[in-house]
Each structure stands twice: as C-alpha cells, then as structure tokens.
Backbone as CSV, one residue per row, in Angstrom:
resi,resn,N_x,N_y,N_z,CA_x,CA_y,CA_z,C_x,C_y,C_z
1,MET,170.559,-122.801,-56.500,169.845,-123.935,-56.920,170.452,-124.518,-58.334
2,PRO,170.608,-125.651,-58.487,171.254,-126.273,-59.809,170.200,-125.791,-60.864
3,GLU,170.863,-125.640,-62.077,170.172,-125.305,-63.305,169.066,-126.272,-63.557
4,SER,169.203,-127.588,-63.471,168.157,-128.571,-63.756,166.906,-128.517,-62.782
5,CYS,167.283,-128.166,-61.517,166.150,-127.979,-60.575,165.349,-126.705,-60.829
6,ARG,166.031,-125.655,-61.271,165.452,-124.296,-61.664,164.493,-124.552,-62.673
7,ARG,164.935,-125.224,-63.838,164.014,-125.480,-64.983,162.918,-126.320,-64.655
8,LEU,163.056,-127.277,-63.751,161.988,-128.106,-63.335,160.896,-127.326,-62.591
9,GLU,161.384,-126.476,-61.744,160.499,-125.599,-60.959,159.656,-124.687,-61.836
10,GLU,160.254,-124.225,-62.815,159.588,-123.244,-63.805,158.535,-123.952,-64.584
11,ASN,158.763,-125.305,-64.835,157.724,-126.033,-65.709,156.963,-127.014,-64.847
12,ARG,156.821,-126.859,-63.484,156.230,-127.862,-62.783,154.663,-128.040,-62.987
13,HIS,154.085,-126.993,-63.438,152.610,-127.090,-63.760,152.371,-127.536,-65.180
14,ASN,153.309,-127.754,-65.955,153.214,-128.175,-67.333,153.105,-129.683,-67.310
15,SER,151.932,-130.180,-67.690,151.723,-131.796,-67.617,152.508,-132.525,-68.631
16,ARG,153.102,-131.906,-69.583,153.864,-132.435,-70.694,155.306,-132.515,-70.347
17,VAL,155.783,-132.148,-69.181,157.141,-131.993,-68.824,157.685,-133.552,-68.665
18,ASP,158.836,-133.855,-69.395,159.475,-135.108,-69.272,160.642,-134.973,-68.264
19,LEU,160.433,-135.572,-67.142,161.420,-135.432,-66.039,162.772,-136.083,-66.489
20,ARG,162.807,-136.941,-67.448,164.133,-137.465,-67.823,164.964,-136.423,-68.478
21,ALA,164.342,-135.481,-69.089,165.119,-134.358,-69.695,166.022,-133.404,-68.789
22,TYR,165.539,-133.504,-67.458,166.143,-132.612,-66.535,167.468,-133.118,-65.942
23,ARG,167.671,-134.348,-66.026,168.797,-135.008,-65.481,169.201,-134.438,-64.133
24,LEU,168.371,-134.809,-63.151,168.614,-134.379,-61.871,169.729,-135.163,-61.193
25,PHE,169.989,-136.302,-61.663,171.018,-137.127,-61.153,172.149,-137.295,-62.305
26,HIS,173.116,-136.538,-62.385,174.107,-136.596,-63.361,175.321,-137.083,-62.869
27,THR,176.334,-137.530,-63.798,177.536,-138.142,-63.274,178.673,-137.195,-63.666
28,ASP,179.739,-137.317,-62.876,180.907,-136.586,-63.228,181.484,-137.228,-64.527
29,GLY,182.191,-136.428,-65.260,182.656,-136.951,-66.578,183.626,-138.116,-66.426
30,ASP,184.229,-138.291,-65.347,185.295,-139.425,-65.172,184.503,-140.743,-64.877
31,TYR,183.096,-140.686,-64.630,182.468,-141.907,-64.232,181.293,-142.186,-65.071
32,ASP,181.326,-141.920,-66.362,180.214,-142.052,-67.151,180.337,-143.276,-68.186
33,VAL,181.276,-144.227,-67.934,181.461,-145.369,-68.833,181.034,-146.529,-68.066
34,ASP,180.131,-147.374,-68.731,179.637,-148.580,-68.145,180.424,-149.883,-68.678
35,SER,180.421,-150.823,-67.745,180.964,-152.198,-68.208,180.124,-152.795,-69.276
36,CYS,178.886,-152.459,-69.366,177.979,-152.942,-70.281,177.224,-151.794,-70.810
37,PRO,177.671,-151.195,-71.948,177.005,-150.012,-72.553,175.550,-150.249,-72.927
38,SER,174.742,-149.237,-72.723,173.349,-149.412,-73.099,172.831,-148.021,-73.737
39,SER,171.647,-148.079,-74.275,171.039,-146.906,-74.922,169.568,-146.914,-74.416
40,THR,169.041,-145.768,-74.111,167.738,-145.514,-73.617,166.946,-144.710,-74.667
41,GLN,165.804,-145.260,-75.210,165.029,-144.549,-76.125,163.558,-144.763,-75.836
42,ARG,162.725,-143.945,-76.393,161.252,-144.034,-76.344,160.885,-144.909,-77.491
43,HIS,160.064,-145.813,-77.247,159.475,-146.783,-78.222,157.984,-146.895,-78.102
44,ARG,157.313,-146.780,-79.330,155.849,-147.002,-79.460,155.759,-148.412,-79.740
45,ARG,154.908,-149.042,-78.824,154.706,-150.563,-79.092,153.241,-150.810,-79.495
46,THR,153.076,-151.796,-80.264,151.687,-152.241,-80.643,151.416,-153.601,-80.015
47,PHE,152.551,-154.337,-79.749,152.409,-155.740,-79.175,153.476,-155.786,-78.112
48,ALA,153.177,-156.673,-77.190,154.144,-156.919,-76.065,153.925,-158.277,-75.496
49,ILE,154.730,-158.705,-74.592,154.507,-160.004,-73.826,154.121,-159.796,-72.383
50,ASN,153.156,-160.499,-71.838,152.682,-160.240,-70.528,153.458,-161.225,-69.643
51,LYS,153.154,-161.229,-68.395,153.879,-162.042,-67.346,153.616,-163.461,-67.557
52,GLN,152.577,-163.885,-68.194,152.326,-165.294,-68.412,153.043,-165.709,-69.835
53,GLY,153.752,-164.715,-70.465,154.384,-165.193,-71.640,153.452,-165.130,-72.930
54,LEU,152.228,-164.501,-72.794,151.313,-164.466,-73.926,151.476,-163.012,-74.597
55,ILE,151.080,-163.109,-75.901,151.211,-161.768,-76.654,150.008,-160.954,-76.309
56,ILE,150.310,-159.725,-76.085,149.222,-158.729,-75.735,149.210,-157.740,-76.800
57,GLU,148.084,-157.397,-77.436,147.790,-156.292,-78.262,147.552,-155.040,-77.551
58,LEU,148.387,-154.068,-77.714,148.291,-152.819,-76.899,147.408,-151.915,-77.640
59,LEU,146.517,-151.137,-76.727,145.663,-150.229,-77.276,146.223,-149.061,-77.910
60,GLN,145.745,-148.782,-79.186,146.194,-147.571,-79.835,145.086,-147.085,-80.671
61,THR,144.971,-145.702,-80.729,143.875,-145.092,-81.569,144.559,-144.124,-82.465
62,ASP,143.817,-143.302,-83.137,144.283,-142.259,-83.975,144.939,-141.200,-82.984
63,ASN,144.435,-140.994,-81.789,144.871,-139.931,-80.983,145.738,-140.425,-79.735
64,PHE,145.872,-141.780,-79.684,146.658,-142.332,-78.453,147.527,-143.534,-78.944
65,THR,148.714,-143.419,-78.573,149.682,-144.525,-78.740,150.479,-144.678,-77.413
66,GLN,150.709,-145.873,-77.022,151.505,-146.028,-75.635,153.007,-146.043,-76.035
67,VAL,153.704,-145.240,-75.216,155.149,-145.105,-75.460,155.826,-145.457,-74.116
68,PHE,156.992,-146.180,-74.302,157.752,-146.758,-73.235,159.157,-146.254,-73.354
69,TYR,159.856,-146.038,-72.214,161.283,-145.870,-72.212,161.949,-147.213,-72.055
70,GLU,162.779,-147.632,-73.013,163.334,-148.821,-73.020,164.875,-148.712,-73.128
71,THR,165.558,-149.421,-72.268,167.086,-149.412,-72.157,167.565,-150.736,-72.644
72,THR,168.237,-150.734,-73.774,168.787,-151.952,-74.397,170.354,-151.936,-74.416
73,CYS,170.883,-153.151,-74.275,172.341,-153.395,-74.340,172.784,-152.903,-75.774
74,ILE,173.954,-152.459,-75.836,174.580,-152.122,-77.074,175.760,-153.151,-77.390
75,ASP,175.701,-153.604,-78.558,176.703,-154.682,-79.015,177.927,-153.973,-79.248
76,GLY,178.945,-154.878,-79.473,180.351,-154.405,-79.678,180.519,-153.474,-80.856
77,ASP,179.571,-153.629,-81.940,179.790,-152.854,-83.102,178.967,-151.477,-82.980
78,GLY,178.346,-151.262,-81.785,177.640,-150.054,-81.541,176.225,-150.074,-81.803
79,SER,175.754,-151.195,-82.358,174.304,-151.406,-82.669,173.626,-151.873,-81.413
80,GLU,172.263,-151.515,-81.385,171.520,-152.001,-80.204,171.088,-153.416,-80.358
81,GLN,170.969,-154.053,-79.204,170.465,-155.487,-79.195,169.089,-155.397,-79.578
82,GLN,168.613,-156.380,-80.449,167.225,-156.407,-80.800,166.428,-156.809,-79.582
83,ALA,165.496,-155.959,-79.215,164.675,-156.193,-77.950,163.181,-156.253,-78.340
84,ALA,162.828,-156.330,-79.572,161.401,-156.306,-79.920,160.568,-157.298,-79.298
85,THR,161.193,-158.442,-79.090,160.408,-159.602,-78.337,160.579,-159.420,-76.873
86,ALA,161.533,-158.675,-76.414,161.824,-158.433,-75.001,162.167,-159.786,-74.259
87,THR,162.946,-160.624,-74.934,163.389,-161.799,-74.223,164.710,-161.526,-73.480
88,ALA,165.010,-162.401,-72.592,166.329,-162.226,-71.855,167.447,-162.815,-72.662
89,THR,167.734,-162.267,-73.578,168.898,-162.800,-74.570,170.168,-161.994,-74.186
90,ASN,171.343,-162.640,-74.407,172.590,-161.993,-74.054,173.182,-161.581,-75.293
91,THR,174.049,-160.433,-75.058,174.726,-159.939,-76.191,176.004,-160.808,-76.207
92,PRO,176.728,-160.867,-77.389,177.914,-161.701,-77.469,179.071,-160.885,-76.802
93,ASN,178.829,-159.712,-76.284,179.951,-158.951,-75.671,180.351,-159.465,-74.276
94,THR,181.625,-159.420,-73.981,182.065,-159.572,-72.688,182.118,-158.161,-72.049
95,CYS,182.117,-158.246,-70.695,181.975,-157.048,-69.949,183.356,-156.272,-70.130
96,GLN,183.264,-154.938,-69.961,184.482,-154.183,-70.153,184.974,-153.802,-68.792
97,PHE,186.215,-153.424,-68.720,186.851,-152.931,-67.446,186.827,-153.895,-66.176
98,ILE,186.883,-155.140,-66.539,186.989,-156.142,-65.411,188.357,-156.918,-65.478
99,ASP,188.599,-157.709,-64.466,189.885,-158.388,-64.402,190.025,-159.234,-65.635
100,PRO,191.123,-159.158,-66.311,191.433,-159.948,-67.600,191.164,-161.413,-67.409
101,LEU,191.343,-161.963,-66.225,191.065,-163.405,-66.022,189.637,-163.760,-66.069
102,LEU,188.753,-162.753,-65.745,187.368,-163.010,-65.630,186.666,-162.604,-66.828
103,ALA,187.252,-161.771,-67.670,186.585,-161.117,-68.930,186.108,-162.262,-69.767
104,PRO,186.802,-163.293,-70.123,186.304,-164.372,-70.999,185.008,-165.127,-70.437
105,HIS,184.843,-164.997,-69.083,183.811,-165.645,-68.380,182.601,-164.767,-68.013
106,SER,182.602,-163.563,-68.802,181.592,-162.483,-68.502,180.757,-162.327,-69.809
107,ARG,179.583,-161.758,-69.602,178.780,-161.366,-70.655,177.736,-160.291,-70.182
108,CYS,177.380,-159.454,-71.187,176.403,-158.412,-70.814,175.075,-158.958,-71.108
109,VAL,174.176,-158.732,-70.154,172.806,-159.430,-70.104,171.732,-158.458,-70.063
110,GLN,170.780,-158.568,-71.020,169.636,-157.690,-70.951,168.719,-157.887,-69.786
111,GLN,168.454,-156.757,-69.080,167.531,-156.870,-68.006,166.151,-156.446,-68.376
112,LEU,165.114,-157.125,-67.803,163.756,-156.802,-68.202,162.937,-156.463,-66.905
113,SER,161.944,-155.641,-67.137,161.082,-155.291,-66.082,159.632,-155.348,-66.622
114,TYR,158.654,-155.433,-65.590,157.268,-155.331,-65.979,156.671,-154.014,-65.654
115,VAL,155.962,-153.427,-66.627,155.305,-152.101,-66.512,153.860,-152.199,-66.895
116,TYR,152.991,-151.328,-66.432,151.624,-151.314,-66.770,151.457,-150.821,-68.240
117,ALA,150.467,-151.471,-68.929,150.084,-151.047,-70.293,148.627,-151.514,-70.436
118,VAL,147.929,-150.797,-71.333,146.504,-151.131,-71.640,146.520,-152.022,-72.848
119,GLY,145.900,-153.269,-72.687,145.997,-154.129,-73.836,144.886,-155.288,-73.634
120,ARG,144.987,-156.201,-74.616,144.082,-157.356,-74.484,144.920,-158.553,-75.249
121,LEU,144.548,-159.772,-74.923,145.177,-160.880,-75.462,145.148,-160.744,-77.068
122,PHE,146.180,-161.084,-77.722,146.252,-161.090,-79.139,145.282,-161.950,-79.751
123,GLY,144.522,-161.546,-80.732,143.576,-162.448,-81.423,142.131,-162.319,-80.872
124,ARG,142.019,-161.756,-79.697,140.693,-161.734,-79.027,140.037,-160.301,-79.220
125,ARG,139.709,-160.174,-80.307,139.067,-158.831,-80.743,137.767,-158.386,-79.927
126,ARG,137.081,-159.447,-79.467,135.829,-159.154,-78.735,136.116,-158.893,-77.151
127,ASP,137.292,-159.134,-76.698,137.658,-158.918,-75.421,137.837,-157.327,-75.228
128,GLN,137.575,-156.822,-73.958,137.670,-155.493,-73.566,139.194,-155.245,-73.394
129,PHE,139.758,-154.055,-73.612,141.119,-153.755,-73.286,141.123,-153.517,-71.771
130,SER,142.131,-153.986,-71.088,142.318,-153.919,-69.630,143.843,-153.496,-69.346
131,LEU,144.093,-153.237,-68.019,145.475,-152.980,-67.540,146.084,-154.246,-67.338
132,ASN,147.325,-154.400,-68.066,148.163,-155.562,-67.962,149.591,-155.229,-67.500
133,TYR,150.341,-156.118,-67.195,151.710,-155.944,-67.047,152.385,-156.548,-68.337
134,ILE,153.299,-155.757,-68.857,154.100,-156.043,-69.998,155.543,-155.982,-69.691
135,ARG,156.503,-156.867,-70.361,157.881,-156.707,-70.126,158.516,-155.967,-71.135
136,ILE,159.454,-155.015,-70.733,160.240,-154.305,-71.546,161.625,-154.314,-71.120
137,PRO,162.622,-154.031,-72.099,164.073,-154.075,-71.601,164.320,-152.751,-70.814
138,THR,164.938,-152.806,-69.592,165.145,-151.724,-68.752,166.475,-151.522,-68.144
139,GLY,167.500,-152.334,-68.792,168.846,-152.182,-68.272,169.766,-153.291,-68.951
140,CYS,170.980,-153.136,-68.649,172.073,-154.051,-69.099,173.100,-154.253,-67.960
141,LYS,173.334,-155.471,-67.583,174.232,-155.611,-66.501,175.269,-156.626,-66.947
142,CYS,176.418,-156.589,-66.199,177.480,-157.661,-66.322,177.196,-158.761,-65.532
143,GLN,177.414,-159.986,-66.149,177.156,-161.252,-65.477,178.438,-162.008,-65.599
144,LEU,178.969,-162.549,-64.498,180.088,-163.440,-64.499,179.680,-164.857,-64.150
145,SER,180.397,-165.775,-64.652,180.224,-167.193,-64.390,180.756,-167.391,-62.904
146,SER,179.840,-167.981,-62.032,180.192,-168.129,-60.655,181.426,-169.232,-60.646
147,SER,181.439,-170.124,-61.454,182.490,-171.180,-61.286,183.932,-170.478,-61.768
148,ALA,183.820,-169.593,-62.704,185.088,-168.910,-63.067,185.583,-167.935,-61.948
149,VAL,184.590,-167.301,-61.225,185.043,-166.267,-60.195,185.630,-167.209,-59.063
150,ALA,185.067,-168.373,-58.757,185.534,-169.161,-57.645,186.972,-169.739,-58.082
151,ALA,187.046,-170.044,-59.272,188.379,-170.637,-59.709,189.553,-169.422,-59.660
152,VAL,189.115,-168.231,-60.063,190.122,-167.171,-60.029,190.420,-166.926,-58.584
153,GLN,189.428,-166.850,-57.664,189.712,-166.631,-56.248,190.552,-167.682,-55.610
154,GLU,190.371,-168.884,-56.059,191.198,-170.036,-55.578,192.624,-169.919,-55.988
155,ASP,192.791,-169.574,-57.241,194.142,-169.294,-57.865,194.888,-168.160,-57.057
156,LYS,194.132,-167.226,-56.746,194.826,-166.032,-56.105,195.261,-166.333,-54.663
157,ARG,194.458,-167.184,-53.994,194.757,-167.591,-52.594,196.046,-168.453,-52.640
158,HIS,196.326,-169.201,-53.679,197.458,-170.131,-53.714,198.766,-169.348,-54.339
159,GLN,198.665,-168.090,-54.671,199.753,-167.419,-55.129,200.636,-166.745,-54.039
C-alpha cells in the first residue's frame, strides 16, 4: 500500500484531515512543470462575487471563518496574479513550452469556478445569511489565439 494511502487509512476517522495533504495523485518528477505555472493556497474570504456579479458578505464569527482553496496564475516574476476580485483577467505571460511560432499568440488565463459559501448581499444587514455560489480562482490554463493557430497550420501545409 502506498505511504499516502496508509496515512489516510490511519486518520480516516479524524474529521480534521485535509485530503490535499496526502497527495494521492502525484506526478513523476519529469512531468511536474506546467505551461502556465500556478499556486494553490488557502484563503480566508470576507467578501466574494456571486453568479449574478453582486458582492456577497460572507458569514464569519469569532469561532468561524470560511476558508477556500484557491489556485492562481503565477506571473513571470514569480508573484501571484491578484485574484481578490476573482475576475477573469489574463496574466501578461505567454505560455511556456509551446511552438515558438505560437508563443507570441498565447497567454495564461485565470480559470474561475463557483463554490458554495454562506453569505448575504453586501449592505443588507437585515437579510439572513444563506447558501450562495461564489466565484473563486481554481486554475490557470494556456489559451491560444484561434486565428494564429489557423495561420500556423496553413503555413505548415504549404511547406
């Protein structure tokens, strides 16, 4: 039994176990470089954006704060892209490890997903807190200009 599975089995009754720490799916050292590097961290949020694009105040008390795992694109200088507002912004980075003809027409794009959170519309203090969908950054992917891909394919056909 792999070490990660053995540790998981030992702690399966512990409700505080974080499954991400067990790395059940790990990569071989030769395949752990992404064309768009990213960083995953836990973030405590007090505000977020819902599916309608409205600001949501998230429930928090002295004993309870909502924490989310967020994956953000890493810029060329090694800093994380600012994702506080969780908008679909692009990093200025081009994708790594792709055809040099396509690289100038590529960009790393922040991916967003909707997750459940307990909150209420911002500014509505009299409203009850309820379950809402909020958007958070959950990945970074390489995006190529479709016209550039078509042009490169056309050039290769004529060679």
